[in-house]
N, CA, C and O atoms as a GROMACS GRO file, in nm:
protein
  288
    1MET      N    1  11.629   9.593  11.243
    1MET     CA    2  11.634   9.444  11.264
    1MET      C    3  11.672   9.466  11.433
    1MET      O    4  11.740   9.554  11.485
    2ALA      N    5  11.599   9.347  11.498
    2ALA     CA    6  11.615   9.338  11.650
    2ALA      C    7  11.743   9.277  11.672
    2ALA      O    8  11.802   9.246  11.568
    3ASP      N    9  11.802   9.250  11.783
    3ASP     CA   10  11.910   9.183  11.803
    3ASP      C   11  11.901   9.025  11.793
    3ASP      O   12  12.003   8.956  11.780
    4ASP      N   13  11.801   8.983  11.797
    4ASP     CA   14  11.754   8.841  11.763
    4ASP      C   15  11.740   8.805  11.629
    4ASP      O   16  11.716   8.688  11.599
    5GLY      N   17  11.753   8.902  11.538
    5GLY     CA   18  11.733   8.891  11.375
    5GLY      C   19  11.610   8.923  11.320
    5GLY      O   20  11.604   8.951  11.200
    6SER      N   21  11.500   8.922  11.396
    6SER     CA   22  11.376   8.946  11.362
    6SER      C   23  11.352   9.092  11.302
    6SER      O   24  11.431   9.182  11.332
    7VAL      N   25  11.263   9.113  11.234
    7VAL     CA   26  11.207   9.240  11.200
    7VAL      C   27  11.069   9.260  11.189
    7VAL      O   28  11.000   9.168  11.147
    8GLN      N   29  11.012   9.380  11.224
    8GLN     CA   30  10.851   9.412  11.252
    8GLN      C   31  10.824   9.455  11.128
    8GLN      O   32  10.898   9.539  11.077
    9VAL      N   33  10.721   9.406  11.064
    9VAL     CA   34  10.673   9.460  10.934
    9VAL      C   35  10.530   9.509  10.954
    9VAL      O   36  10.437   9.430  10.947
   10TYR      N   37  10.515   9.625  10.976
   10TYR     CA   38  10.383   9.677  10.983
   10TYR      C   39  10.333   9.745  10.853
   10TYR      O   40  10.396   9.819  10.778
   11ILE      N   41  10.181   9.694  10.846
   11ILE     CA   42  10.123   9.736  10.718
   11ILE      C   43   9.986   9.812  10.769
   11ILE      O   44   9.909   9.768  10.854
   12GLU      N   45   9.974   9.917  10.710
   12GLU     CA   46   9.841   9.980  10.738
   12GLU      C   47   9.790  10.045  10.579
   12GLU      O   48   9.861  10.071  10.482
   13LYS      N   49   9.656  10.056  10.592
   13LYS     CA   50   9.584  10.118  10.462
   13LYS      C   51   9.476  10.184  10.541
   13LYS      O   52   9.424  10.143  10.646
   14PRO      N   53   9.445  10.314  10.462
   14PRO     CA   54   9.368  10.372  10.494
   14PRO      C   55   9.211  10.372  10.474
   14PRO      O   56   9.174  10.346  10.359
   15ASP      N   57   9.125  10.392  10.555
   15ASP     CA   58   8.990  10.335  10.543
   15ASP      C   59   8.906  10.449  10.586
   15ASP      O   60   8.929  10.524  10.681
   16GLU      N   61   8.790  10.455  10.494
   16GLU     CA   62   8.688  10.586  10.515
   16GLU      C   63   8.634  10.574  10.654
   16GLU      O   64   8.618  10.674  10.723
   17LYS      N   65   8.609  10.467  10.693
   17LYS     CA   66   8.512  10.438  10.804
   17LYS      C   67   8.602  10.412  10.946
   17LYS      O   68   8.572  10.470  11.050
   18ASP      N   69   8.696  10.334  10.938
   18ASP     CA   70   8.762  10.305  11.032
   18ASP      C   71   8.937  10.394  11.061
   18ASP      O   72   9.014  10.376  11.155
   19CYS      N   73   8.952  10.482  10.950
   19CYS     CA   74   9.064  10.546  10.972
   19CYS      C   75   9.161  10.477  10.879
   19CYS      O   76   9.177  10.502  10.760
   20PHE      N   77   9.228  10.379  10.959
   20PHE     CA   78   9.333  10.301  10.913
   20PHE      C   79   9.282  10.136  10.939
   20PHE      O   80   9.194  10.110  11.021
   21HIS      N   81   9.349  10.034  10.857
   21HIS     CA   82   9.345   9.926  10.913
   21HIS      C   83   9.500   9.901  10.935
   21HIS      O   84   9.582   9.970  10.876
   22HIS      N   85   9.532   9.810  11.012
   22HIS     CA   86   9.673   9.766  11.008
   22HIS      C   87   9.688   9.629  11.088
   22HIS      O   88   9.604   9.574  11.159
   23VAL      N   89   9.812   9.591  11.059
   23VAL     CA   90   9.860   9.437  11.095
   23VAL      C   91  10.007   9.438  11.111
   23VAL      O   92  10.087   9.505  11.046
   24THR      N   93  10.029   9.358  11.200
   24THR     CA   94  10.210   9.359  11.201
   24THR      C   95  10.245   9.190  11.193
   24THR      O   96  10.196   9.097  11.258
   25CYS      N   97  10.345   9.192  11.091
   25CYS     CA   98  10.384   9.063  11.078
   25CYS      C   99  10.560   9.080  11.129
   25CYS      O  100  10.637   9.172  11.101
   26TYR      N  101  10.588   8.948  11.215
   26TYR     CA  102  10.719   8.942  11.246
   26TYR      C  103  10.829   8.862  11.158
   26TYR      O  104  10.824   8.743  11.190
   27LEU      N  105  10.902   8.882  11.083
   27LEU     CA  106  11.018   8.797  11.002
   27LEU      C  107  11.118   8.758  11.092
   27LEU      O  108  11.146   8.847  11.172
   28PRO      N  109  11.188   8.644  11.105
   28PRO     CA  110  11.149   8.548  10.974
   28PRO      C  111  11.055   8.443  10.988
   28PRO      O  112  11.011   8.368  10.901
   29GLU      N  113  11.028   8.449  11.120
   29GLU     CA  114  10.895   8.321  11.164
   29GLU      C  115  10.739   8.366  11.074
   29GLU      O  116  10.636   8.299  11.077
   30GLU      N  117  10.756   8.480  11.006
   30GLU     CA  118  10.610   8.516  10.960
   30GLU      C  119  10.514   8.479  11.063
   30GLU      O  120  10.427   8.392  11.055
   31ARG      N  121  10.541   8.559  11.161
   31ARG     CA  122  10.427   8.566  11.257
   31ARG      C  123  10.342   8.662  11.297
   31ARG      O  124  10.377   8.742  11.384
   32TRP      N  125  10.188   8.668  11.224
   32TRP     CA  126  10.119   8.777  11.225
   32TRP      C  127  10.046   8.815  11.342
   32TRP      O  128  10.030   8.725  11.425
   33VAL      N  129  10.001   8.922  11.368
   33VAL     CA  130   9.967   8.988  11.494
   33VAL      C  131   9.897   9.111  11.469
   33VAL      O  132   9.917   9.181  11.369
   34ASP      N  133   9.796   9.142  11.583
   34ASP     CA  134   9.725   9.258  11.582
   34ASP      C  135   9.672   9.330  11.445
   34ASP      O  136   9.699   9.437  11.391
   35ASN      N  137   9.568   9.204  11.407
   35ASN     CA  138   9.513   9.254  11.276
   35ASN      C  139   9.366   9.344  11.291
   35ASN      O  140   9.265   9.285  11.331
   36TYR      N  141   9.362   9.458  11.264
   36TYR     CA  142   9.264   9.520  11.282
   36TYR      C  143   9.176   9.602  11.148
   36TYR      O  144   9.185   9.719  11.113
   37GLY      N  145   9.099   9.504  11.100
   37GLY     CA  146   9.014   9.554  10.995
   37GLY      C  147   9.062   9.489  10.858
   37GLY      O  148   8.993   9.523  10.762
   38PHE      N  149   9.166   9.401  10.832
   38PHE     CA  150   9.191   9.338  10.694
   38PHE      C  151   9.093   9.209  10.693
   38PHE      O  152   9.073   9.144  10.796
   39SER      N  153   9.045   9.184  10.594
   39SER     CA  154   8.962   9.072  10.583
   39SER      C  155   9.034   8.936  10.554
   39SER      O  156   9.148   8.960  10.514
   40VAL      N  157   9.014   8.834  10.558
   40VAL     CA  158   9.062   8.698  10.529
   40VAL      C  159   9.145   8.710  10.372
   40VAL      O  160   9.254   8.665  10.338
   41GLN      N  161   9.064   8.774  10.313
   41GLN     CA  162   9.106   8.782  10.159
   41GLN      C  163   9.247   8.882  10.164
   41GLN      O  164   9.362   8.858  10.128
   42GLU      N  165   9.199   8.976  10.212
   42GLU     CA  166   9.332   9.081  10.232
   42GLU      C  167   9.437   9.041  10.284
   42GLU      O  168   9.548   9.059  10.234
   43LEU      N  169   9.414   8.971  10.409
   43LEU     CA  170   9.531   8.918  10.474
   43LEU      C  171   9.599   8.812  10.404
   43LEU      O  172   9.721   8.799  10.412
   44SER      N  173   9.498   8.705  10.310
   44SER     CA  174   9.598   8.624  10.216
   44SER      C  175   9.675   8.695  10.122
   44SER      O  176   9.778   8.640  10.084
   45TYR      N  177   9.648   8.806  10.075
   45TYR     CA  178   9.719   8.867   9.958
   45TYR      C  179   9.849   8.928  10.025
   45TYR      O  180   9.960   8.926   9.971
   46LEU      N  181   9.822   8.982  10.150
   46LEU     CA  182   9.948   9.059  10.243
   46LEU      C  183  10.049   8.943  10.256
   46LEU      O  184  10.170   8.942  10.234
   47ARG      N  185   9.967   8.847  10.296
   47ARG     CA  186  10.081   8.718  10.338
   47ARG      C  187  10.157   8.696  10.215
   47ARG      O  188  10.280   8.704  10.218
   48GLU      N  189  10.093   8.669  10.106
   48GLU     CA  190  10.164   8.651   9.974
   48GLU      C  191  10.282   8.754   9.941
   48GLU      O  192  10.400   8.724   9.919
   49VAL      N  193  10.224   8.883   9.942
   49VAL     CA  194  10.372   8.970   9.939
   49VAL      C  195  10.479   9.012  10.027
   49VAL      O  196  10.590   9.054   9.995
   50VAL      N  197  10.419   8.988  10.168
   50VAL     CA  198  10.547   8.978  10.251
   50VAL      C  199  10.623   8.857  10.233
   50VAL      O  200  10.745   8.869  10.245
   51GLU      N  201  10.567   8.722  10.202
   51GLU     CA  202  10.634   8.593  10.212
   51GLU      C  203  10.723   8.608  10.033
   51GLU      O  204  10.824   8.538  10.024
   52SER      N  205  10.695   8.668   9.943
   52SER     CA  206  10.752   8.680   9.835
   52SER      C  207  10.851   8.794   9.843
   52SER      O  208  10.922   8.817   9.745
   53THR      N  209  10.860   8.858   9.938
   53THR     CA  210  10.976   8.989   9.941
   53THR      C  211  11.039   8.958  10.061
   53THR      O  212  11.151   9.010  10.059
   54SER      N  213  11.018   8.896  10.166
   54SER     CA  214  11.109   8.826  10.276
   54SER      C  215  11.211   8.849  10.298
   54SER      O  216  11.254   8.899  10.402
   55ASN      N  217  11.290   8.806  10.170
   55ASN     CA  218  11.434   8.780  10.199
   55ASN      C  219  11.496   8.933  10.168
   55ASN      O  220  11.602   8.979  10.210
   56ILE      N  221  11.397   8.996  10.082
   56ILE     CA  222  11.440   9.140  10.050
   56ILE      C  223  11.421   9.224  10.148
   56ILE      O  224  11.510   9.308  10.156
   57ILE      N  225  11.342   9.234  10.222
   57ILE     CA  226  11.306   9.305  10.350
   57ILE      C  227  11.407   9.264  10.473
   57ILE      O  228  11.452   9.350  10.548
   58LEU      N  229  11.437   9.135  10.485
   58LEU     CA  230  11.548   9.107  10.575
   58LEU      C  231  11.684   9.159  10.557
   58LEU      O  232  11.756   9.214  10.640
   59GLU      N  233  11.712   9.126  10.408
   59GLU     CA  234  11.846   9.215  10.352
   59GLU      C  235  11.857   9.355  10.410
   59GLU      O  236  11.946   9.402  10.480
   60PHE      N  237  11.732   9.415  10.361
   60PHE     CA  238  11.765   9.603  10.394
   60PHE      C  239  11.755   9.610  10.508
   60PHE      O  240  11.820   9.707  10.548
   61ALA      N  241  11.691   9.541  10.612
   61ALA     CA  242  11.689   9.562  10.751
   61ALA      C  243  11.831   9.510  10.814
   61ALA      O  244  11.866   9.566  10.918
   62ALA      N  245  11.894   9.434  10.775
   62ALA     CA  246  12.025   9.366  10.817
   62ALA      C  247  12.140   9.532  10.791
   62ALA      O  248  12.227   9.585  10.860
   63ASP      N  249  12.075   9.565  10.645
   63ASP     CA  250  12.191   9.670  10.594
   63ASP      C  251  12.169   9.818  10.646
   63ASP      O  252  12.237   9.912  10.604
   64GLY      N  253  12.056   9.834  10.753
   64GLY     CA  254  12.029   9.966  10.797
   64GLY      C  255  11.893  10.050  10.756
   64GLY      O  256  11.860  10.166  10.781
   65GLY      N  257  11.818   9.932  10.675
   65GLY     CA  258  11.689  10.047  10.598
   65GLY      C  259  11.725  10.020  10.474
   65GLY      O  260  11.826   9.963  10.432
   66PHE      N  261  11.597  10.086  10.396
   66PHE     CA  262  11.603  10.070  10.242
   66PHE      C  263  11.687  10.195  10.182
   66PHE      O  264  11.705  10.181  10.061
   67GLU      N  265  11.725  10.278  10.219
   67GLU     CA  266  11.801  10.377  10.155
   67GLU      C  267  11.963  10.320  10.164
   67GLU      O  268  12.029  10.314  10.060
   68PRO      N  269  12.020  10.282  10.290
   68PRO     CA  270  12.138  10.238  10.281
   68PRO      C  271  12.157  10.090  10.178
   68PRO      O  272  12.255  10.064  10.109
   69ALA      N  273  12.046  10.018  10.194
   69ALA     CA  274  12.092   9.871  10.137
   69ALA      C  275  12.056   9.902   9.993
   69ALA      O  276  12.106   9.833   9.904
   70SER      N  277  11.971  10.005   9.963
   70SER     CA  278  11.943  10.015   9.776
   70SER      C  279  12.012  10.097   9.738
   70SER      O  280  12.017  10.100   9.615
   71GLY      N  281  12.080  10.181   9.796
   71GLY     CA  282  12.204  10.282   9.741
   71GLY      C  283  12.131  10.397   9.686
   71GLY      O  284  12.200  10.490   9.644
   72PHE      N  285  12.006  10.405   9.680
   72PHE     CA  286  11.943  10.556   9.684
   72PHE      C  287  11.939  10.670   9.761
   72PHE      O  288  11.874  10.767   9.724
   0.00000   0.00000   0.00000
């Protein structure tokens, strides 16, 4: 988590032709940048996933990441 409370969510997917597709989302404002290779339909799906889990992502980031926040 950055000092301003924002969190960078980086998503990538392997692709046989392009090696990897990737996109970055900044929470909590849900600003999407740097899309390389994801279709409109894929981005719509990714937006739904990030939006529906943003509260957990932000909580985990505030607590130092997945392992400290989850207790695993």
